[in-house]
C-alpha positions in Angstrom: -21.9 13.2 -16.7 -19.5 15.5 -18.3 -15.9 14.1 -18.0 -13.9 16.9 -19.5 -15.8 17.1 -22.7 -16.8 13.1 -22.8 -20.2 12.2 -21.8 -19.8 9.1 -19.4 -22.9 6.9 -18.1 -22.5 5.3 -14.6 -23.2 1.5 -14.8 -24.5 -0.6 -12.3 -21.5 -2.7 -11.0 -19.1 -0.8 -12.0 -16.6 2.2 -10.4 -18.4 5.7 -11.1 -15.7 8.5 -11.9 -14.8 10.3 -8.4 -12.2 12.6 -6.8 -9.4 10.4 -7.9 -10.5 10.3 -11.4 -11.3 14.0 -11.8 -7.7 14.7 -10.6 -6.1 12.3 -12.9 -7.9 13.3 -15.8 -6.9 17.1 -15.5 -3.4 16.0 -15.2 -4.3 14.0 -18.6 -5.4 16.9 -20.6 -1.8 18.1 -20.8 -0.3 14.8 -20.9 -1.5 12.9 -24.0 0.0 13.7 -27.4 -2.1 12.9 -30.1 -1.2 9.9 -32.2 0.8 8.1 -29.4 -0.6 4.5 -27.8 -2.5 4.8 -24.6 -3.1 1.8 -22.1 -5.4 2.5 -19.3 -5.5 -0.2 -16.6 -8.6 -0.8 -14.5 -10.7 1.1 -17.0 -13.9 1.1 -15.3 -16.7 3.3 -17.0 -14.0 4.2 -19.8 -13.8 7.8 -18.8 -10.0 8.2 -18.5 -9.5 6.1 -21.9 -12.1 8.2 -23.2 -10.5 11.5 -22.4 -7.6 10.0 -23.8 -8.9 9.1 -27.3 -10.8 12.3 -27.4 -7.7 14.0 -27.0 -5.9 12.0 -30.1 -4.5 9.4 -28.8 -4.9 5.4 -30.0 -6.1 3.4 -26.9 -6.3 0.2 -25.2 -8.1 -0.3 -21.9 -8.1 -3.3 -19.9 -10.7 -4.4 -16.7 -11.2 -7.1 -14.8 -14.7 -7.3 -14.6 -16.9 -8.0 -18.0 -19.4 -5.1 -16.5 -16.8 -2.6 -17.1 -15.6 -3.8 -20.0 -19.2 -3.7 -21.3 -19.5 -0.2 -20.1 -16.3 1.5 -21.3 -17.9 -0.1 -24.8 -21.6 1.3 -24.1 -19.5 4.7 -23.5 -17.0 4.7 -26.4 -20.4 4.1 -28.5 -22.1 7.2 -26.8 -19.5 9.3 -27.7 -18.5 7.9 -31.1 -15.0 7.2 -30.0 -12.6 4.3 -31.1 -11.4 2.3 -27.9 -10.2 -1.2 -27.7 -11.7 -2.8 -24.7 -10.0 -6.0 -23.1 -10.9 -8.1 -19.9 -7.7 -9.1 -18.3 -6.1 -8.7 -14.6 -3.8 -5.6 -15.0 -1.8 -6.1 -18.3 -1.6 -9.9 -18.4 -3.6 -10.5 -21.6 -1.7 -7.4 -23.4 1.9 -8.1 -25.4 2.1 -4.5 -27.3 4.2 -1.7 -26.0 2.7 1.8 -25.2 4.0 5.4 -24.9 1.7 6.0 -21.7 0.0 3.9 -19.1 -2.5 5.1 -16.9 -3.5 3.3 -13.8 -6.1 4.6 -11.0 -5.6 1.0 -9.0 -7.6 0.1 -6.1 -5.7 1.3 -3.0 -8.1 1.6 0.0 -6.8 -0.3 3.1 -9.3 -2.6 3.8 -9.3 -6.6 5.5 -11.0 -9.2 3.6 -14.2 -9.1 6.3 -14.9 -5.8 4.9 -15.4 -6.5 1.1 -18.9 -7.0 0.7 -19.6 -7.2 -3.2 -18.1 -7.4 -6.6 -17.2 -3.8 -7.2 -14.8 -4.0 -4.1 -11.9 -4.8 -6.6 -12.4 -1.3 -7.6 -11.1 0.2 -4.5 -9.9 -2.6 -2.1 -6.2 -2.4 -2.3 -5.3 -5.5 0.6 -4.8 -4.9 4.3 -2.3 -2.1 3.6 -3.7 -0.8 0.5 -0.9 -1.8 -1.8 -1.5 -5.0 -2.9 -2.2 -4.2 -6.5 -0.1 -1.3 -7.1 3.0 -3.6 -5.9 1.7 -6.3 -8.4 1.5 -3.7 -11.3 4.7 -1.3 -10.5 7.4 -4.2 -11.5 5.7 -5.5 -14.3 4.8 -2.5 -16.1 8.1 -1.3 -17.6 7.5 -4.8 -19.8 4.6 -2.6 -21.7 6.4 0.4 -22.0 8.4 2.0 -24.9 11.8 3.6 -24.0 10.7 7.0 -23.0 7.6 5.9 -22.0 5.4 7.0 -18.5 3.2 6.2 -16.3 0.5 8.3 -14.1 -1.0 6.5 -11.3 -3.0 7.7 -8.6 -2.0 7.0 -5.0 -3.4 7.8 -1.7 -1.7 8.8 1.5 -3.6 5.8 3.4 -1.2 3.3 1.4 2.0 4.5 2.4 3.2 6.4 -1.3 6.9 6.8 -0.3 6.8 2.7 -1.2 5.8 3.5 -4.7 8.3 6.4 -5.1 11.2 4.0 -3.8 9.6 1.2 -6.3 9.8 3.2 -9.4 13.0 4.7 -8.5 14.7 1.2 -8.1 13.7 -0.1 -11.5 15.6 3.1 -13.3 12.4 5.7 -13.8 12.2 9.6 -13.3 9.9 10.0 -10.7 7.6 13.4 -9.7 4.1 13.9 -8.1 2.4 15.9 -10.8 -1.1 16.8 -9.2 -2.0 16.6 -5.6 -5.5 17.2 -3.5 -6.3 16.9 0.1 -9.6 15.6 1.2 -10.6 15.2 5.1 -9.5 11.6 5.2 -6.3 11.0 2.6 -4.5 13.3 0.3 -4.6 11.9 -3.3 -1.4 12.3 -5.7 -1.0 11.2 -9.3 2.6 10.2 -9.8 4.4 10.6 -13.2 7.0 8.0 -13.8 9.3 8.1 -17.0 11.6 5.4 -18.0 14.4 6.9 -19.1 
């Protein structure tokens, strides 16, 4: 599939670009500054990370699944783009700081009995949809340069007001920069800037 000029091949067992990915990609088009260091957390096929690289950023991407790491690497080779992809939980394996962190977290609420396969790590956000976001937000500033920013997708199904409160309590300036409604949810891209 064509993802804003990047050719992305879906891989078995890896979250394929969906509505949330395209919403985030549209925001990224006006957000990336050539030459800046960008981190994508939970890269999946690598679509977002590769778009950032195509826009001129130096990009590192992480994912919990080895299948996703390999998929993103294959897509990078397919496009002739440089991308460092590392297998780890969120940013736990990194020590560098970035000017932009991009994250499309698992945000759908589900009970454990509803989880049926390995791919569920890409969408299963715990019983309230916030499990992964609530782990990410408190530590993300440790990986940001001063003046750095976070772009994160959230759903109306997972208490988006909590996201805003958490970022504000950490001293971030927060705004919703994109929004799209679907039959069962409203998706937003939040931009949080560390002054």
